[in-house]
PQR file of N, CA, C, O and H, with PARSE charges and radii, in Angstrom:
ATOM      1  N   MET A   1      56.697 -68.557 141.771 -0.4000 1.5000
ATOM      2  CA  MET A   1      55.119 -69.252 140.496 -0.0000 2.0000
ATOM      3  C   MET A   1      53.797 -68.515 141.189  0.5500 1.7000
ATOM      4  O   MET A   1      53.309 -69.136 142.134 -0.5500 1.4000
ATOM      5  N   THR A   2      53.137 -67.198 140.805 -0.4000 1.5000
ATOM      6  CA  THR A   2      51.967 -67.259 141.191 -0.0000 2.0000
ATOM      7  C   THR A   2      50.341 -67.935 141.782  0.5500 1.7000
ATOM      8  O   THR A   2      50.054 -69.130 141.708 -0.5500 1.4000
ATOM      9  H   THR A   2      53.533 -66.694 140.038  0.4000 1.0000
ATOM     10  N   LEU A   3      49.626 -67.090 142.230 -0.4000 1.5000
ATOM     11  CA  LEU A   3      48.757 -67.648 142.954 -0.0000 2.0000
ATOM     12  C   LEU A   3      48.186 -68.374 141.749  0.5500 1.7000
ATOM     13  O   LEU A   3      47.811 -69.490 142.110 -0.5500 1.4000
ATOM     14  H   LEU A   3      49.859 -66.119 142.290  0.4000 1.0000
ATOM     15  N   ASP A   4      47.914 -68.102 140.059 -0.4000 1.5000
ATOM     16  CA  ASP A   4      47.104 -68.576 139.449 -0.0000 2.0000
ATOM     17  C   ASP A   4      47.482 -68.801 138.406  0.5500 1.7000
ATOM     18  O   ASP A   4      46.764 -68.821 137.406 -0.5500 1.4000
ATOM     19  H   ASP A   4      48.218 -67.196 139.767  0.4000 1.0000
ATOM     20  N   GLU A   5      49.050 -69.080 138.437 -0.4000 1.5000
ATOM     21  CA  GLU A   5      49.919 -70.299 137.654 -0.0000 2.0000
ATOM     22  C   GLU A   5      49.755 -71.615 138.399  0.5500 1.7000
ATOM     23  O   GLU A   5      49.727 -72.732 137.883 -0.5500 1.4000
ATOM     24  H   GLU A   5      49.633 -69.064 139.250  0.4000 1.0000
ATOM     25  N   ARG A   6      49.694 -71.442 139.151 -0.4000 1.5000
ATOM     26  CA  ARG A   6      49.469 -72.492 140.408 -0.0000 2.0000
ATOM     27  C   ARG A   6      48.570 -73.313 140.164  0.5500 1.7000
ATOM     28  O   ARG A   6      48.585 -74.533 140.006 -0.5500 1.4000
ATOM     29  H   ARG A   6      49.717 -70.535 139.571  0.4000 1.0000
ATOM     30  N   LEU A   7      47.032 -71.845 140.123 -0.4000 1.5000
ATOM     31  CA  LEU A   7      45.648 -72.671 140.269 -0.0000 2.0000
ATOM     32  C   LEU A   7      45.516 -73.476 138.513  0.5500 1.7000
ATOM     33  O   LEU A   7      44.708 -74.362 138.234 -0.5500 1.4000
ATOM     34  H   LEU A   7      47.020 -70.853 140.251  0.4000 1.0000
ATOM     35  N   GLU A   8      46.503 -72.887 137.578 -0.4000 1.5000
ATOM     36  CA  GLU A   8      45.922 -73.582 136.352 -0.0000 2.0000
ATOM     37  C   GLU A   8      46.607 -74.730 136.119  0.5500 1.7000
ATOM     38  O   GLU A   8      46.074 -75.649 135.498 -0.5500 1.4000
ATOM     39  H   GLU A   8      47.159 -72.167 137.805  0.4000 1.0000
ATOM     40  N   ARG A   9      47.598 -74.794 136.488 -0.4000 1.5000
ATOM     41  CA  ARG A   9      47.946 -75.965 136.490 -0.0000 2.0000
ATOM     42  C   ARG A   9      47.759 -77.283 137.513  0.5500 1.7000
ATOM     43  O   ARG A   9      48.044 -78.463 137.306 -0.5500 1.4000
ATOM     44  H   ARG A   9      48.031 -74.047 136.993  0.4000 1.0000
ATOM     45  N   LEU A  10      47.270 -76.744 138.502 -0.4000 1.5000
ATOM     46  CA  LEU A  10      46.188 -77.702 139.596 -0.0000 2.0000
ATOM     47  C   LEU A  10      45.421 -77.828 138.351  0.5500 1.7000
ATOM     48  O   LEU A  10      45.614 -78.873 137.730 -0.5500 1.4000
ATOM     49  H   LEU A  10      47.039 -75.786 138.670  0.4000 1.0000
ATOM     50  N   THR A  11      44.482 -76.872 137.790 -0.4000 1.5000
ATOM     51  CA  THR A  11      43.019 -77.224 137.243 -0.0000 2.0000
ATOM     52  C   THR A  11      43.713 -78.480 135.816  0.5500 1.7000
ATOM     53  O   THR A  11      43.300 -79.622 135.614 -0.5500 1.4000
ATOM     54  H   THR A  11      44.325 -76.023 138.295  0.4000 1.0000
ATOM     55  N   GLU A  12      44.801 -77.766 135.072 -0.4000 1.5000
ATOM     56  CA  GLU A  12      45.449 -79.063 134.260 -0.0000 2.0000
ATOM     57  C   GLU A  12      45.579 -80.794 134.737  0.5500 1.7000
ATOM     58  O   GLU A  12      45.424 -81.849 134.122 -0.5500 1.4000
ATOM     59  H   GLU A  12      45.137 -76.838 135.235  0.4000 1.0000
ATOM     60  N   ARG A  13      46.002 -80.385 136.371 -0.4000 1.5000
ATOM     61  CA  ARG A  13      46.580 -81.717 136.573 -0.0000 2.0000
ATOM     62  C   ARG A  13      45.300 -82.705 136.207  0.5500 1.7000
ATOM     63  O   ARG A  13      45.136 -83.729 135.545 -0.5500 1.4000
ATOM     64  H   ARG A  13      46.128 -79.528 136.870  0.4000 1.0000
ATOM     65  N   HIS A  14      44.479 -81.810 137.017 -0.4000 1.5000
ATOM     66  CA  HIS A  14      43.025 -82.315 137.599 -0.0000 2.0000
ATOM     67  C   HIS A  14      42.381 -82.631 136.321  0.5500 1.7000
ATOM     68  O   HIS A  14      41.658 -83.624 136.407 -0.5500 1.4000
ATOM     69  H   HIS A  14      44.612 -80.977 137.555  0.4000 1.0000
ATOM     70  N   GLU A  15      42.422 -82.093 135.174 -0.4000 1.5000
ATOM     71  CA  GLU A  15      41.718 -82.475 133.543 -0.0000 2.0000
ATOM     72  C   GLU A  15      42.357 -83.715 133.619  0.5500 1.7000
ATOM     73  O   GLU A  15      41.614 -84.686 133.477 -0.5500 1.4000
ATOM     74  H   GLU A  15      43.009 -81.286 135.104  0.4000 1.0000
ATOM     75  N   ALA A  16      43.819 -83.984 133.851 -0.4000 1.5000
ATOM     76  CA  ALA A  16      44.542 -85.219 133.108 -0.0000 2.0000
ATOM     77  C   ALA A  16      44.355 -85.896 134.129  0.5500 1.7000
ATOM     78  O   ALA A  16      44.194 -87.026 133.667 -0.5500 1.4000
ATOM     79  H   ALA A  16      44.423 -83.195 133.967  0.4000 1.0000
ATOM     80  N   LEU A  17      44.285 -85.951 134.977 -0.4000 1.5000
ATOM     81  CA  LEU A  17      43.301 -87.254 135.995 -0.0000 2.0000
ATOM     82  C   LEU A  17      42.564 -88.112 135.774  0.5500 1.7000
ATOM     83  O   LEU A  17      42.533 -89.342 135.741 -0.5500 1.4000
ATOM     84  H   LEU A  17      44.415 -85.033 135.352  0.4000 1.0000
ATOM     85  N   THR A  18      41.329 -86.427 135.468 -0.4000 1.5000
ATOM     86  CA  THR A  18      40.126 -87.038 135.240 -0.0000 2.0000
ATOM     87  C   THR A  18      40.181 -88.010 134.316  0.5500 1.7000
ATOM     88  O   THR A  18      39.641 -89.116 134.340 -0.5500 1.4000
ATOM     89  H   THR A  18      41.355 -85.428 135.495  0.4000 1.0000
ATOM     90  N   GLU A  19      41.016 -87.418 133.327 -0.4000 1.5000
ATOM     91  CA  GLU A  19      40.403 -88.777 132.148 -0.0000 2.0000
ATOM     92  C   GLU A  19      41.302 -89.734 132.018  0.5500 1.7000
ATOM     93  O   GLU A  19      41.148 -90.468 131.042 -0.5500 1.4000
ATOM     94  H   GLU A  19      41.455 -86.520 133.307  0.4000 1.0000
ATOM     95  N   THR A  20      42.519 -90.017 132.971 -0.4000 1.5000
ATOM     96  CA  THR A  20      42.889 -91.284 132.969 -0.0000 2.0000
ATOM     97  C   THR A  20      42.163 -91.898 133.293  0.5500 1.7000
ATOM     98  O   THR A  20      41.902 -92.961 132.730 -0.5500 1.4000
ATOM     99  H   THR A  20      42.644 -89.422 133.764  0.4000 1.0000
ATOM    100  N   ILE A  21      41.426 -91.368 134.550 -0.4000 1.5000
ATOM    101  CA  ILE A  21      40.864 -91.623 135.170 -0.0000 2.0000
ATOM    102  C   ILE A  21      39.536 -92.437 133.827  0.5500 1.7000
ATOM    103  O   ILE A  21      39.780 -93.121 132.833 -0.5500 1.4000
ATOM    104  H   ILE A  21      41.638 -90.504 135.007  0.4000 1.0000
ATOM    105  N   GLU A  22      38.705 -92.148 134.177 -0.4000 1.5000
ATOM    106  CA  GLU A  22      38.061 -92.512 132.609 -0.0000 2.0000
ATOM    107  C   GLU A  22      38.390 -93.221 131.471  0.5500 1.7000
ATOM    108  O   GLU A  22      37.436 -93.597 130.791 -0.5500 1.4000
ATOM    109  H   GLU A  22      38.506 -91.592 134.984  0.4000 1.0000
ATOM    110  N   PHE A  23      39.557 -93.509 131.076 -0.4000 1.5000
ATOM    111  CA  PHE A  23      40.099 -94.638 130.671 -0.0000 2.0000
ATOM    112  C   PHE A  23      40.251 -95.950 131.333  0.5500 1.7000
ATOM    113  O   PHE A  23      40.015 -97.097 130.952 -0.5500 1.4000
ATOM    114  H   PHE A  23      40.332 -93.203 131.629  0.4000 1.0000
ATOM    115  N   LEU A  24      40.666 -95.503 132.323 -0.4000 1.5000
ATOM    116  CA  LEU A  24      40.602 -96.831 132.954 -0.0000 2.0000
ATOM    117  C   LEU A  24      39.452 -97.187 133.651  0.5500 1.7000
ATOM    118  O   LEU A  24      39.528 -97.886 134.662 -0.5500 1.4000
ATOM    119  H   LEU A  24      40.858 -94.571 132.632  0.4000 1.0000
ATOM    120  N   THR A  25      39.006 -97.013 133.467 -0.4000 1.5000
ATOM    121  CA  THR A  25      37.629 -96.908 134.002 -0.0000 2.0000
ATOM    122  C   THR A  25      36.541 -97.962 133.136  0.5500 1.7000
ATOM    123  O   THR A  25      35.591 -98.688 133.429 -0.5500 1.4000
ATOM    124  H   THR A  25      38.945 -96.445 132.647  0.4000 1.0000
ATOM    125  N   ARG A  26      37.433 -97.499 131.666 -0.4000 1.5000
ATOM    126  CA  ARG A  26      36.509 -97.705 130.563 -0.0000 2.0000
ATOM    127  C   ARG A  26      37.027 -99.407 130.055  0.5500 1.7000
ATOM    128  O   ARG A  26      36.365-100.424 129.848 -0.5500 1.4000
ATOM    129  H   ARG A  26      38.205 -96.909 131.428  0.4000 1.0000
ATOM    130  N   ASP A  27      38.804 -99.064 129.971 -0.4000 1.5000
ATOM    131  CA  ASP A  27      39.153-100.479 130.174 -0.0000 2.0000
ATOM    132  C   ASP A  27      38.920-101.305 131.810  0.5500 1.7000
ATOM    133  O   ASP A  27      39.268-102.486 131.798 -0.5500 1.4000
ATOM    134  H   ASP A  27      39.342 -98.238 130.139  0.4000 1.0000
ATOM    135  N   VAL A  28      38.524-100.921 132.787 -0.4000 1.5000
ATOM    136  CA  VAL A  28      37.628-101.719 133.907 -0.0000 2.0000
ATOM    137  C   VAL A  28      36.760-102.663 133.264  0.5500 1.7000
ATOM    138  O   VAL A  28      37.024-103.857 133.122 -0.5500 1.4000
ATOM    139  H   VAL A  28      38.242 -99.962 132.796  0.4000 1.0000
ATOM    140  N   GLN A  29      35.652-102.051 132.858 -0.4000 1.5000
ATOM    141  CA  GLN A  29      34.853-102.427 132.531 -0.0000 2.0000
ATOM    142  C   GLN A  29      34.996-103.203 131.371  0.5500 1.7000
ATOM    143  O   GLN A  29      34.056-103.998 131.389 -0.5500 1.4000
ATOM    144  H   GLN A  29      35.438-101.081 132.973  0.4000 1.0000
ATOM    145  N   GLN A  30      35.708-103.392 130.336 -0.4000 1.5000
ATOM    146  CA  GLN A  30      36.453-104.113 129.031 -0.0000 2.0000
ATOM    147  C   GLN A  30      36.689-105.643 129.713  0.5500 1.7000
ATOM    148  O   GLN A  30      36.076-106.680 129.462 -0.5500 1.4000
ATOM    149  H   GLN A  30      36.470-102.746 130.321  0.4000 1.0000
ATOM    150  N   LEU A  31      37.734-105.427 130.612 -0.4000 1.5000
ATOM    151  CA  LEU A  31      38.104-106.520 131.319 -0.0000 2.0000
ATOM    152  C   LEU A  31      36.810-107.351 131.824  0.5500 1.7000
ATOM    153  O   LEU A  31      36.569-108.538 131.603 -0.5500 1.4000
ATOM    154  H   LEU A  31      38.232-104.584 130.815  0.4000 1.0000
ATOM    155  N   THR A  32      36.078-106.466 132.522 -0.4000 1.5000
ATOM    156  CA  THR A  32      35.170-107.430 132.513 -0.0000 2.0000
ATOM    157  C   THR A  32      34.601-107.798 132.088  0.5500 1.7000
ATOM    158  O   THR A  32      34.173-108.856 132.549 -0.5500 1.4000
ATOM    159  H   THR A  32      36.274-105.502 132.701  0.4000 1.0000
ATOM    160  N   ARG A  33      33.875-107.135 130.410 -0.4000 1.5000
ATOM    161  CA  ARG A  33      33.569-108.602 129.848 -0.0000 2.0000
ATOM    162  C   ARG A  33      34.040-109.390 129.147  0.5500 1.7000
ATOM    163  O   ARG A  33      33.589-110.470 128.765 -0.5500 1.4000
ATOM    164  H   ARG A  33      34.223-106.276 130.036  0.4000 1.0000
ATOM    165  N   ASP A  34      35.478-108.631 128.823 -0.4000 1.5000
ATOM    166  CA  ASP A  34      36.159-110.037 128.248 -0.0000 2.0000
ATOM    167  C   ASP A  34      36.205-111.448 129.651  0.5500 1.7000
ATOM    168  O   ASP A  34      36.516-112.626 129.477 -0.5500 1.4000
ATOM    169  H   ASP A  34      35.845-107.754 129.134  0.4000 1.0000
ATOM    170  N   VAL A  35      35.834-110.856 130.800 -0.4000 1.5000
ATOM    171  CA  VAL A  35      36.596-111.878 131.624 -0.0000 2.0000
ATOM    172  C   VAL A  35      34.899-112.718 132.240  0.5500 1.7000
ATOM    173  O   VAL A  35      34.694-113.681 132.979 -0.5500 1.4000
ATOM    174  H   VAL A  35      35.581-109.899 130.942  0.4000 1.0000
ATOM    175  N   GLN A  36      34.069-111.873 131.575 -0.4000 1.5000
ATOM    176  CA  GLN A  36      32.688-112.918 131.164 -0.0000 2.0000
ATOM    177  C   GLN A  36      32.969-113.883 130.640  0.5500 1.7000
ATOM    178  O   GLN A  36      33.346-114.972 131.075 -0.5500 1.4000
ATOM    179  H   GLN A  36      34.236-111.091 130.975  0.4000 1.0000
ATOM    180  N   GLN A  37      32.734-113.391 129.345 -0.4000 1.5000
ATOM    181  CA  GLN A  37      33.335-114.318 127.771 -0.0000 2.0000
ATOM    182  C   GLN A  37      33.755-115.074 128.959  0.5500 1.7000
ATOM    183  O   GLN A  37      33.101-115.318 129.973 -0.5500 1.4000
ATOM    184  H   GLN A  37      32.428-112.507 128.992  0.4000 1.0000
ATOM    185  N   ASP A  38      35.019-115.418 128.645 -0.4000 1.5000
ATOM    186  CA  ASP A  38      35.996-116.143 128.878 -0.0000 2.0000
ATOM    187  C   ASP A  38      35.432-117.187 129.619  0.5500 1.7000
ATOM    188  O   ASP A  38      35.493-118.325 129.154 -0.5500 1.4000
ATOM    189  H   ASP A  38      35.551-115.220 127.822  0.4000 1.0000
ATOM    190  N   ALA A  39      34.643-116.891 131.197 -0.4000 1.5000
ATOM    191  CA  ALA A  39      33.876-117.681 132.030 -0.0000 2.0000
ATOM    192  C   ALA A  39      33.031-118.552 131.340  0.5500 1.7000
ATOM    193  O   ALA A  39      33.309-119.749 131.266 -0.5500 1.4000
ATOM    194  H   ALA A  39      34.594-115.967 131.575  0.4000 1.0000
ATOM    195  N   GLU A  40      31.882-118.011 130.753 -0.4000 1.5000
ATOM    196  CA  GLU A  40      31.169-118.302 129.257 -0.0000 2.0000
ATOM    197  C   GLU A  40      31.554-119.863 128.912  0.5500 1.7000
ATOM    198  O   GLU A  40      31.103-120.932 129.325 -0.5500 1.4000
ATOM    199  H   GLU A  40      31.657-117.039 130.813  0.4000 1.0000
ATOM    200  N   ASN A  41      32.548-119.536 128.006 -0.4000 1.5000
ATOM    201  CA  ASN A  41      33.434-120.543 127.073 -0.0000 2.0000
ATOM    202  C   ASN A  41      33.952-121.312 128.350  0.5500 1.7000
ATOM    203  O   ASN A  41      33.653-122.505 128.289 -0.5500 1.4000
ATOM    204  H   ASN A  41      32.914-118.668 127.670  0.4000 1.0000
ATOM    205  N   ILE A  42      34.340-121.116 128.987 -0.4000 1.5000
ATOM    206  CA  ILE A  42      35.489-122.063 130.011 -0.0000 2.0000
ATOM    207  C   ILE A  42      34.436-122.919 130.428  0.5500 1.7000
ATOM    208  O   ILE A  42      34.754-124.069 130.732 -0.5500 1.4000
ATOM    209  H   ILE A  42      34.583-120.147 129.037  0.4000 1.0000
ATOM    210  N   ARG A  43      32.682-122.423 130.536 -0.4000 1.5000
ATOM    211  CA  ARG A  43      31.847-123.722 130.871 -0.0000 2.0000
ATOM    212  C   ARG A  43      31.099-124.235 129.772  0.5500 1.7000
ATOM    213  O   ARG A  43      30.040-124.863 129.780 -0.5500 1.4000
ATOM    214  H   ARG A  43      32.424-121.489 130.288  0.4000 1.0000
ATOM    215  N   ALA A  44      31.872-123.840 128.756 -0.4000 1.5000
ATOM    216  CA  ALA A  44      31.302-124.587 127.386 -0.0000 2.0000
ATOM    217  C   ALA A  44      32.168-125.201 126.972  0.5500 1.7000
ATOM    218  O   ALA A  44      31.929-125.699 125.871 -0.5500 1.4000
ATOM    219  H   ALA A  44      32.732-123.330 128.749  0.4000 1.0000
ATOM    220  N   LEU A  45      33.241-125.427 127.432 -0.4000 1.5000
ATOM    221  CA  LEU A  45      34.075-126.367 127.358 -0.0000 2.0000
ATOM    222  C   LEU A  45      34.394-127.181 128.602  0.5500 1.7000
ATOM    223  O   LEU A  45      35.357-127.946 128.552 -0.5500 1.4000
ATOM    224  H   LEU A  45      33.435-125.022 128.326  0.4000 1.0000
ATOM    225  N   ALA A  46      34.183-127.153 128.926 -0.4000 1.5000
ATOM    226  CA  ALA A  46      33.606-128.259 130.899 -0.0000 2.0000
ATOM    227  C   ALA A  46      32.309-129.195 130.406  0.5500 1.7000
ATOM    228  O   ALA A  46      32.050-130.241 130.999 -0.5500 1.4000
ATOM    229  H   ALA A  46      33.401-126.531 128.966  0.4000 1.0000
ATOM    230  N   ARG A  47      31.513-128.726 129.264 -0.4000 1.5000
ATOM    231  CA  ARG A  47      30.193-129.070 129.254 -0.0000 2.0000
ATOM    232  C   ARG A  47      30.081-130.649 127.919  0.5500 1.7000
ATOM    233  O   ARG A  47      29.493-131.723 127.793 -0.5500 1.4000
ATOM    234  H   ARG A  47      31.723-127.876 128.782  0.4000 1.0000
ATOM    235  N   ILE A  48      31.486-129.447 126.924 -0.4000 1.5000
ATOM    236  CA  ILE A  48      31.865-130.555 126.015 -0.0000 2.0000
ATOM    237  C   ILE A  48      32.465-131.567 126.570  0.5500 1.7000
ATOM    238  O   ILE A  48      31.957-132.647 126.268 -0.5500 1.4000
ATOM    239  H   ILE A  48      31.964-128.575 127.026  0.4000 1.0000
ATOM    240  N   ALA A  49      33.428-131.617 127.325 -0.4000 1.5000
ATOM    241  CA  ALA A  49      34.444-132.453 128.254 -0.0000 2.0000
ATOM    242  C   ALA A  49      33.694-133.353 128.458  0.5500 1.7000
ATOM    243  O   ALA A  49      33.772-134.404 127.822 -0.5500 1.4000
ATOM    244  H   ALA A  49      33.840-130.740 127.570  0.4000 1.0000
ATOM    245  N   GLU A  50      32.622-133.098 129.577 -0.4000 1.5000
ATOM    246  CA  GLU A  50      31.985-133.732 130.307 -0.0000 2.0000
ATOM    247  C   GLU A  50      30.898-135.088 129.521  0.5500 1.7000
ATOM    248  O   GLU A  50      30.737-136.278 129.788 -0.5500 1.4000
ATOM    249  H   GLU A  50      32.558-132.244 130.094  0.4000 1.0000
ATOM    250  N   ILE A  51      30.299-134.124 128.425 -0.4000 1.5000
ATOM    251  CA  ILE A  51      29.472-134.850 127.414 -0.0000 2.0000
ATOM    252  C   ILE A  51      30.169-136.191 126.310  0.5500 1.7000
ATOM    253  O   ILE A  51      29.705-137.081 125.597 -0.5500 1.4000
ATOM    254  H   ILE A  51      30.429-133.156 128.207  0.4000 1.0000
ATOM    255  N   HIS A  52      32.117-135.459 126.864 -0.4000 1.5000
ATOM    256  CA  HIS A  52      32.764-136.686 125.450 -0.0000 2.0000
ATOM    257  C   HIS A  52      33.074-137.606 126.267  0.5500 1.7000
ATOM    258  O   HIS A  52      32.772-138.763 125.974 -0.5500 1.4000
ATOM    259  H   HIS A  52      32.494-134.736 127.443  0.4000 1.0000
ATOM    260  N   GLY A  53      33.809-137.301 127.591 -0.4000 1.5000
ATOM    261  CA  GLY A  53      34.009-138.347 128.509 -0.0000 2.0000
ATOM    262  C   GLY A  53      32.395-139.122 128.381  0.5500 1.7000
ATOM    263  O   GLY A  53      32.045-139.697 127.350 -0.5500 1.4000
ATOM    264  H   GLY A  53      34.054-136.361 127.829  0.4000 1.0000
ATOM    265  N   ARG A  54      31.598-139.023 129.509 -0.4000 1.5000
ATOM    266  CA  ARG A  54      30.224-139.833 129.559 -0.0000 2.0000
ATOM    267  C   ARG A  54      30.635-141.254 127.619  0.5500 1.7000
ATOM    268  O   ARG A  54      30.947-142.432 127.446 -0.5500 1.4000
ATOM    269  H   ARG A  54      31.882-138.556 130.346  0.4000 1.0000
ATOM    270  N   ARG A  55      30.309-139.938 126.668 -0.4000 1.5000
ATOM    271  CA  ARG A  55      30.317-140.756 125.318 -0.0000 2.0000
ATOM    272  C   ARG A  55      31.274-142.337 125.348  0.5500 1.7000
ATOM    273  O   ARG A  55      30.975-143.456 124.930 -0.5500 1.4000
ATOM    274  H   ARG A  55      30.055-138.981 126.809  0.4000 1.0000
ATOM    275  N   ARG A  56      32.832-141.681 126.212 -0.4000 1.5000
ATOM    276  CA  ARG A  56      33.582-142.081 125.765 -0.0000 2.0000
ATOM    277  C   ARG A  56      34.024-143.188 126.723  0.5500 1.7000
ATOM    278  O   ARG A  56      34.909-144.028 126.560 -0.5500 1.4000
ATOM    279  H   ARG A  56      33.076-140.772 126.551  0.4000 1.0000
ATOM    280  N   THR A  57      32.935-142.931 128.098 -0.4000 1.5000
ATOM    281  CA  THR A  57      32.438-144.280 128.699 -0.0000 2.0000
ATOM    282  C   THR A  57      31.629-145.352 128.173  0.5500 1.7000
ATOM    283  O   THR A  57      32.003-146.519 128.053 -0.5500 1.4000
ATOM    284  H   THR A  57      32.216-142.249 128.230  0.4000 1.0000
ATOM    285  N   ARG A  58      30.170-144.753 127.778 -0.4000 1.5000
ATOM    286  CA  ARG A  58      29.919-145.532 127.026 -0.0000 2.0000
ATOM    287  C   ARG A  58      30.232-146.373 126.309  0.5500 1.7000
ATOM    288  O   ARG A  58      29.829-147.525 126.466 -0.5500 1.4000
ATOM    289  H   ARG A  58      29.866-143.806 127.876  0.4000 1.0000
ATOM    290  N   LEU A  59      31.203-145.940 125.124 -0.4000 1.5000
ATOM    291  CA  LEU A  59      31.168-146.940 123.870 -0.0000 2.0000
ATOM    292  C   LEU A  59      32.130-147.712 124.798  0.5500 1.7000
ATOM    293  O   LEU A  59      31.917-148.890 125.084 -0.5500 1.4000
ATOM    294  H   LEU A  59      31.531-145.003 124.996  0.4000 1.0000
ATOM    295  N   GLU A  60      33.279-146.966 125.299 -0.4000 1.5000
ATOM    296  CA  GLU A  60      34.380-148.323 126.513 -0.0000 2.0000
ATOM    297  C   GLU A  60      33.949-149.181 127.000  0.5500 1.7000
ATOM    298  O   GLU A  60      34.591-150.178 127.328 -0.5500 1.4000
ATOM    299  H   GLU A  60      33.452-146.009 125.067  0.4000 1.0000
ATOM    300  N   ASP A  61      31.788-148.874 127.306 -0.4000 1.5000
ATOM    301  CA  ASP A  61      31.634-150.881 128.346 -0.0000 2.0000
ATOM    302  C   ASP A  61      30.830-151.456 127.238  0.5500 1.7000
ATOM    303  O   ASP A  61      30.402-152.606 127.331 -0.5500 1.4000
ATOM    304  H   ASP A  61      31.267-148.064 127.039  0.4000 1.0000
ATOM    305  N   GLU A  62      30.524-150.472 125.846 -0.4000 1.5000
ATOM    306  CA  GLU A  62      30.395-151.247 125.118 -0.0000 2.0000
ATOM    307  C   GLU A  62      31.397-152.414 124.697  0.5500 1.7000
ATOM    308  O   GLU A  62      31.227-153.602 124.970 -0.5500 1.4000
ATOM    309  H   GLU A  62      30.872-149.537 125.771  0.4000 1.0000
ATOM    310  N   LYS A  63      32.061-152.084 124.259 -0.4000 1.5000
ATOM    311  CA  LYS A  63      33.152-153.057 123.753 -0.0000 2.0000
ATOM    312  C   LYS A  63      32.995-153.872 124.982  0.5500 1.7000
ATOM    313  O   LYS A  63      32.505-154.932 124.594 -0.5500 1.4000
ATOM    314  H   LYS A  63      32.200-151.118 124.037  0.4000 1.0000
ATOM    315  N   SER A  64      33.141-153.914 126.106 -0.4000 1.5000
ATOM    316  CA  SER A  64      33.467-154.335 127.133 -0.0000 2.0000
ATOM    317  C   SER A  64      32.625-155.862 126.843  0.5500 1.7000
ATOM    318  O   SER A  64      32.648-156.751 127.694 -0.5500 1.4000
ATOM    319  H   SER A  64      33.539-153.053 126.422  0.4000 1.0000
TER
END
């Protein structure tokens, strides 16, 4: 394999690795956004559960 062939092969591999890193970076950014949205949804559900629990306790106290 000549020096030029080796350089061309290295260049191709470098370009492929660069493209892969770009894809991975976008995937990580999307996953980060998804996790943030999931966390927001979980906090909202926790608030709903807390309100429901208070209401239930209040209703049970009113029955007594």
